[in-house]
C-alpha positions as CSV (number, residue, x, y, z in Angstrom):
1,M,-16.0,15.9,44.9
2,K,-13.9,15.0,41.5
3,R,-10.4,15.0,41.9
4,R,-7.7,16.6,39.8
5,L,-6.3,15.1,36.5
6,T,-2.7,15.2,36.4
7,D,-1.7,17.0,32.6
8,K,-0.8,13.1,31.5
9,E,-4.1,11.8,32.7
10,K,-5.7,15.0,30.6
11,E,-3.6,13.9,27.2
12,Q,-4.8,10.5,27.4
13,L,-7.9,11.1,28.1
14,G,-8.1,13.4,25.2
15,Y,-7.3,10.6,22.9
16,I,-9.9,7.8,24.5
17,I,-12.5,10.8,24.2
18,H,-11.7,10.8,20.2
19,Y,-11.8,7.0,20.4
20,Y,-15.3,6.3,21.6
21,R,-17.1,9.7,20.2
22,N,-15.4,8.5,16.7
23,A,-16.9,5.2,17.6
24,Y,-20.1,6.3,18.1
25,F,-20.6,8.6,14.9
26,H,-19.5,5.9,12.7
27,D,-21.8,3.5,14.0
28,K,-24.8,5.1,12.7
29,N,-27.1,4.1,14.8
30,E,-29.8,6.0,16.0
31,G,-28.5,9.7,17.7
32,Y,-25.2,9.1,15.6
33,E,-25.1,12.6,14.7
34,H,-24.7,13.8,18.0
35,Y,-21.6,12.7,18.5
36,K,-20.4,14.7,15.8
37,Q,-17.6,17.6,17.2
38,V,-20.1,20.3,16.6
39,D,-23.1,18.3,18.5
40,F,-20.9,17.0,21.0
41,S,-19.2,19.3,23.1
42,K,-22.0,22.0,23.4
43,Q,-22.7,23.7,26.9
44,I,-19.1,21.9,27.5
45,C,-16.7,23.4,25.4
46,S,-16.0,25.1,22.1
47,Q,-15.7,22.6,18.8
48,A,-12.2,24.2,18.9
49,Q,-11.2,23.1,22.4
50,L,-12.7,19.5,21.8
51,S,-10.9,19.4,18.7
52,R,-7.7,20.0,20.2
53,L,-8.1,18.1,23.3
54,E,-8.8,15.1,20.9
55,H,-5.3,15.6,19.6
56,G,-3.4,15.2,23.2
57,E,-3.7,19.0,24.0
58,I,-4.2,19.8,27.8
59,L,-6.9,22.0,28.8
60,K,-6.7,23.4,31.9
61,D,-10.7,22.9,32.8
62,F,-10.4,19.4,34.1
63,D,-14.6,19.6,34.5
64,I,-14.5,19.7,30.9
65,Y,-13.0,16.3,30.7
66,Y,-15.4,15.1,33.5
67,A,-18.0,16.0,31.4
68,L,-17.3,14.5,28.2
69,L,-16.3,11.5,29.6
70,S,-19.8,11.5,31.5
71,K,-21.6,11.9,28.0
72,L,-20.0,8.4,27.2
73,S,-21.0,6.8,30.0
74,L,-17.1,6.7,30.7
75,K,-15.1,7.0,34.0
76,I,-12.0,8.0,35.7
77,D,-11.6,7.0,39.1
78,K,-8.5,6.7,41.2
79,I,-6.8,3.4,41.1
80,Q,-4.6,2.5,44.3
81,S,-1.0,2.2,43.8
82,K,-0.8,-1.3,45.3
83,I,-3.0,-2.6,42.5
84,V,-1.2,-0.5,39.7
85,T,2.5,-1.8,40.6
86,E,0.9,-5.4,40.6
87,F,-0.4,-4.7,37.4
88,D,3.0,-3.2,35.9
89,V,4.7,-6.9,37.2
90,Y,2.6,-8.4,35.0
91,F,3.0,-6.9,32.1
92,T,6.7,-6.1,32.3
93,N,7.0,-9.8,33.0
94,I,6.2,-10.6,29.7
95,L,9.7,-8.7,28.0
96,K,11.9,-11.3,30.9
97,Y,9.7,-14.7,29.8
98,Q,9.9,-14.4,25.9
99,N,13.6,-13.7,26.0
100,D,14.3,-16.9,28.4
101,D,13.2,-20.2,27.6
102,H,13.8,-21.0,31.4
103,L,10.5,-18.9,32.0
104,M,7.3,-19.1,31.4
105,I,4.1,-17.6,31.3
106,N,1.1,-19.5,33.5
107,Y,-1.5,-18.6,31.1
108,N,-4.4,-19.3,33.4
109,Q,-2.2,-17.3,36.2
110,Y,-2.8,-14.9,33.5
111,I,-6.7,-15.1,32.8
112,L,-7.2,-14.5,36.2
113,A,-5.1,-12.4,37.0
114,I,-7.0,-10.1,34.1
115,N,-10.1,-11.0,35.2
116,K,-9.4,-9.4,38.7
117,F,-8.1,-5.9,37.1
118,Q,-11.2,-5.9,34.9
119,N,-13.0,-5.5,38.1
120,E,-10.6,-3.0,39.9
121,F,-10.2,-0.8,36.6
122,R,-13.9,-0.9,36.0
123,Y,-14.5,2.8,36.8
124,N,-10.9,3.9,35.1
125,I,-11.2,4.1,31.2
126,I,-7.3,4.6,30.9
127,Y,-6.5,1.4,32.7
128,T,-9.4,-1.0,31.2
129,H,-7.6,0.2,28.1
130,Y,-4.0,-1.1,29.4
131,T,-6.1,-4.0,30.6
132,Y,-7.4,-4.7,26.8
133,A,-3.5,-4.6,25.6
134,L,-2.3,-7.1,28.0
135,E,-5.5,-9.7,27.4
136,F,-4.9,-9.4,23.5
137,I,-0.9,-10.1,24.2
138,I,-1.7,-13.6,26.1
139,Y,-4.5,-14.3,23.7
140,M,-1.7,-14.3,20.6
141,I,1.0,-16.3,23.2
142,N,-2.1,-18.9,23.6
143,E,-2.7,-18.4,19.7
144,E,-6.1,-17.6,20.5
145,Y,-6.1,-15.2,17.5
146,E,-10.0,-14.7,17.2
147,E,-10.0,-13.2,20.8
148,A,-7.2,-11.5,19.9
149,G,-9.1,-10.1,16.7
150,E,-12.1,-8.7,18.9
151,L,-9.5,-6.7,21.0
152,L,-7.3,-5.1,18.3
153,E,-9.5,-2.1,17.5
154,Y,-9.4,-0.7,20.7
155,I,-5.3,-0.8,21.0
156,E,-4.9,-0.1,17.6
157,G,-7.4,3.1,18.1
158,T,-5.9,4.1,21.1
159,L,-2.1,3.6,20.9
160,E,-0.9,7.3,22.2
161,V,-2.6,5.9,25.5
162,Y,0.0,3.3,26.6
163,P,3.0,3.9,28.3
164,K,6.3,3.8,26.4
165,T,7.5,1.0,28.2
166,Y,4.0,-1.7,27.3
167,M,4.9,-0.2,23.9
168,I,7.7,-2.3,23.0
169,V,5.5,-5.7,23.6
170,I,2.4,-4.3,22.4
171,L,3.5,-3.2,18.9
172,Q,5.0,-6.7,18.9
173,Y,2.3,-8.6,19.1
174,I,0.1,-6.3,17.2
175,G,2.6,-7.3,14.3
176,R,2.5,-11.1,15.0
177,Y,-1.3,-10.5,14.8
178,Y,-0.7,-9.4,11.4
179,E,2.1,-11.8,10.6
180,F,-0.4,-14.3,11.1
181,R,-2.8,-12.3,8.9
182,Q,-0.1,-12.9,6.3
183,D,-0.5,-9.0,6.2
184,H,3.6,-8.6,6.2
185,D,3.8,-5.0,5.4
186,Q,1.7,-3.9,8.9
187,A,3.7,-6.9,10.6
188,I,7.0,-4.7,9.6
189,K,5.5,-1.9,10.4
190,Y,4.5,-2.6,13.8
191,Y,7.7,-4.7,14.4
192,L,9.9,-1.6,13.8
193,S,8.2,0.7,16.4
194,S,8.3,-1.9,18.6
195,I,12.3,-1.8,18.1
196,E,12.3,1.7,18.4
197,Y,10.7,1.9,21.5
198,M,13.1,-1.0,23.0
199,M,16.3,1.3,21.3
200,D,15.2,4.9,22.9
201,L,14.1,3.1,26.1
202,N,17.2,1.0,26.2
203,K,15.8,-2.3,26.9
204,E,16.2,-5.9,25.7
205,N,13.7,-7.5,23.6
206,P,16.4,-9.2,21.3
207,V,13.4,-12.1,20.1
208,I,11.8,-9.3,18.1
209,F,14.6,-9.9,15.8
210,I,13.7,-13.3,15.1
211,D,9.6,-12.2,14.3
212,I,10.8,-9.6,12.2
213,A,13.6,-11.5,10.5
214,Y,10.6,-14.9,9.7
215,T,8.7,-11.8,8.1
216,Y,11.5,-10.2,6.1
217,L,12.2,-14.0,4.8
218,K,8.5,-14.4,3.8
219,Q,8.7,-10.7,1.8
220,G,12.0,-12.2,0.6
221,Q,13.8,-10.0,1.5
222,G,16.5,-12.3,2.5
223,L,19.2,-9.3,3.6
224,K,17.1,-7.7,5.7
225,A,16.4,-11.1,7.4
226,I,19.9,-11.8,8.1
227,S,20.8,-8.7,9.3
228,Y,18.3,-9.2,12.1
229,L,19.0,-12.7,12.9
230,N,22.7,-12.1,12.8
231,Q,22.2,-9.5,15.6
232,C,19.9,-11.8,17.6
233,H,22.0,-15.0,17.0
234,S,25.3,-13.2,18.9
235,I,23.0,-12.2,21.9
236,F,21.4,-16.6,22.1
237,E,24.6,-18.0,21.3
238,N,26.3,-20.0,23.9
239,T,22.7,-19.5,26.2
240,H,20.7,-21.9,27.4
241,N,17.7,-20.6,25.4
242,L,17.2,-24.0,23.0
243,Q,14.2,-23.2,21.8
244,L,15.2,-19.9,20.7
245,L,18.1,-21.1,18.6
246,E,16.4,-23.6,17.3
247,R,14.0,-20.8,15.7
248,I,16.8,-18.9,14.8
249,H,18.7,-21.8,13.3
250,K,15.3,-23.0,11.2
251,I,14.7,-19.7,9.9
252,Y,18.4,-19.4,8.5
253,G,17.8,-22.9,7.2
254,M,14.9,-21.5,5.2
255,L,16.6,-18.4,4.0
256,Y,19.4,-20.6,2.1
257,L,16.8,-23.2,1.1
258,K,14.7,-20.9,-0.2
259,N,18.0,-19.2,-2.3
260,A,19.1,-22.8,-3.1
261,Y,22.0,-22.6,-1.2
262,Y,21.0,-26.4,-0.2
263,D,24.7,-27.2,1.8
264,E,24.5,-23.9,3.9
265,S,20.5,-25.1,4.6
266,R,21.3,-28.1,5.6
267,Q,23.9,-26.8,8.3
268,H,21.4,-25.0,10.2
269,F,18.6,-27.5,10.0
270,R,21.4,-30.1,11.7
271,S,21.7,-27.1,14.5
272,A,17.8,-26.8,14.7
273,I,17.4,-30.7,15.0
274,K,20.1,-30.6,18.2
275,Y,18.5,-27.8,19.9
276,S,15.1,-29.3,19.7
277,A,16.3,-32.8,20.6
278,R,18.2,-31.2,23.7
279,S,14.8,-29.2,24.2
280,N,12.6,-32.5,23.9
281,E,10.4,-30.8,21.6
282,M,9.8,-33.4,18.6
283,N,7.5,-31.8,16.9
284,K,9.6,-29.3,16.4
285,L,12.5,-31.9,15.3
286,S,10.4,-33.7,12.9
287,K,9.7,-30.4,11.3
288,N,13.4,-29.6,10.7
289,M,13.7,-33.1,9.4
290,Y,11.1,-32.1,7.1
291,F,12.8,-29.1,5.9
292,M,16.1,-30.9,5.7
293,A,14.2,-33.8,3.1
294,L,13.1,-31.0,1.0
295,S,16.7,-29.4,0.5
296,Y,17.9,-33.0,-0.9
297,Y,14.5,-33.0,-2.8
298,F,15.1,-30.0,-4.5
299,Q,18.8,-31.6,-5.6
300,D,16.7,-34.7,-6.8
301,N,18.5,-36.9,-4.4
302,I,15.3,-39.4,-3.5
303,D,17.0,-41.5,-1.6
304,R,17.9,-39.1,1.0
305,T,14.3,-37.6,1.2
306,K,12.6,-40.8,1.6
307,Q,14.9,-41.3,4.6
308,L,14.6,-38.1,6.3
309,I,11.1,-38.2,5.5
310,N,10.5,-41.3,6.9
311,K,12.4,-40.5,10.1
312,C,10.1,-37.3,10.5
313,L,6.9,-39.5,10.5
314,E,8.4,-41.8,12.9
315,H,8.1,-38.6,15.6
316,Y,5.4,-36.6,14.4
317,N,2.4,-37.0,12.1
318,F,3.0,-33.9,10.1
319,E,0.9,-33.1,7.8
320,R,3.3,-31.7,5.1
321,A,6.0,-34.4,5.6
322,I,2.9,-36.4,4.7
323,L,2.6,-34.3,1.8
324,L,6.1,-34.8,0.3
325,K,6.0,-38.6,0.9
326,S,3.0,-38.8,-1.3
327,I,4.3,-36.3,-4.2
328,I,7.6,-38.6,-3.9
329,E,5.9,-42.0,-4.3
330,K,3.5,-40.6,-6.5
331,K,0.8,-41.6,-4.6
332,R,-3.1,-40.6,-6.0
333,N,-6.2,-40.3,-3.9
334,T,-4.5,-42.1,-0.5
335,H,-4.9,-38.8,2.0
336,I,-7.4,-36.4,2.6
337,F,-5.3,-33.4,3.9
338,N,-6.9,-31.0,6.4
339,S,-4.6,-27.8,5.0
340,T,-6.3,-26.4,1.9
341,G,-2.8,-25.3,1.3
342,C,-1.1,-28.9,1.1
343,D,-4.7,-30.0,-1.0
344,L,-4.0,-27.6,-3.7
345,V,-0.4,-28.6,-4.2
346,Y,-0.8,-32.2,-3.4
347,K,-3.4,-32.1,-6.8
348,L,-0.5,-29.7,-8.6
349,Y,1.7,-33.0,-8.5
350,T,-0.5,-35.2,-9.2
351,T,-3.2,-34.5,-11.5
352,P,-2.2,-36.7,-14.6
353,D,-3.0,-34.2,-17.3
354,D,-0.6,-31.8,-18.0
355,H,-3.1,-29.1,-19.0
356,D,-4.5,-29.1,-15.7
357,V,-1.4,-27.9,-14.1
358,E,-1.4,-24.5,-15.0
359,S,-5.3,-24.3,-14.0
360,I,-4.7,-25.7,-10.8
361,Y,-1.5,-22.8,-10.4
362,K,-3.9,-20.4,-10.8
363,M,-6.4,-21.7,-8.4
364,I,-3.7,-21.9,-5.8
365,K,-2.6,-18.1,-6.5
366,K,-6.4,-16.7,-6.4
367,A,-6.9,-18.8,-3.5
368,D,-7.7,-17.3,-0.5
369,T,-5.5,-19.3,1.9
370,I,-2.3,-19.3,3.8
371,I,0.3,-21.1,2.2
372,N,3.5,-21.5,4.1
373,E,7.1,-21.0,2.8
374,D,7.9,-24.7,2.0
375,L,4.4,-25.1,0.2
376,N,5.5,-22.3,-1.9
377,L,9.0,-23.9,-2.9
378,L,7.6,-26.8,-3.6
379,I,4.8,-24.8,-5.7
380,K,8.0,-23.1,-7.5
381,Y,9.9,-26.3,-8.1
382,R,6.8,-27.9,-9.7
383,M,5.7,-25.3,-12.2
384,L,9.8,-24.8,-13.1
385,N,10.1,-28.2,-14.4
386,F,6.6,-28.0,-15.8
387,Y,7.4,-24.8,-17.6
388,K,11.3,-26.3,-18.7
389,K,9.1,-29.4,-20.0
390,H,7.2,-27.5,-22.4
391,K,9.8,-25.0,-23.4
392,K,8.0,-21.7,-21.7
393,Y,10.9,-20.2,-20.7
394,K,9.8,-16.6,-20.4
395,K,7.3,-18.2,-17.7
396,A,10.5,-20.0,-16.1
397,L,12.5,-16.9,-15.8
398,R,9.3,-14.7,-14.4
399,L,9.2,-17.5,-11.8
400,V,12.6,-17.4,-11.1
401,E,13.1,-14.0,-10.6
402,S,9.5,-13.8,-8.4
403,K,10.1,-13.3,-4.6
């Protein structure tokens, strides 16, 4: 006997039916034409009813939903309340964990739990989609971007289905995915939506202010970045969250470095170094030393740059620090860089022929590769000096005015 569906379930199922019917239709596989609204609704409901249902309107007759789900080979069996509560704890704990350095997400435990939930929810398409979202977030936390990308379409295509409390973290991690893909506009869109849910529900998730500040930094929107950084700094200041404070001060440092406020940038990099030392994260300590070295390099203080780079490399064999050392020592053909971005910047600085500089610069601009903010600053510094040397002042001015 079919159980009665709640109005909320009907609304969610409408969006899910729309997603899968549309997916089958656009796959253009054999029989795809049967998934057009006019054909799909035959002998079940009118096309107008299907259209309303797919837009989240609630139809009184729950048999229509079961018939449409059956055509898509989807089920909506009842889930035991005990397993629902357990799943909810796993999902909502992410908010706590990511805002407290003393808490850690156990990746293996989450993967085992997700496998269990997938089995428990296999006959309930709504909770199956909840599991997709949790799995996506865990992949993102573990920096398994390819696996996360495979789940993204299922989540983005059915965002109306998820509970509002889940949307805070779902939207945040979709934003992080787009940030990884260097699609800053999409990242900002999702971060802002996540913040809106956070505010509406009166929930705390201040770590998202760090995420959005970093993306605004990359977009060259310093004032917006500073505004969000100030908000999260006021929350985490004087707390035990050393790793989060390191991130905050590193982004402050990068903002000031990007705008040529070198003394201010060094103050924040020193704080970031202090917090990474206290949390015993030597790779982060080394990276912050490298960023501070850049601030001296851009002021032509080569001796201090060398000192910091050497200290940096004592702790961590950081490729971009090796790049800067190679540039300073004017070494050629001494190192093969794994990163395409580092390799291109290396060529830009070490080419013996001035005529090649602009062609390499054009190559960098066209390259389909991720260029870190610090590498962008090195590129800009090299090209400004090149344009000034060759009295190409209009090009220099355009470069200065660019983000």
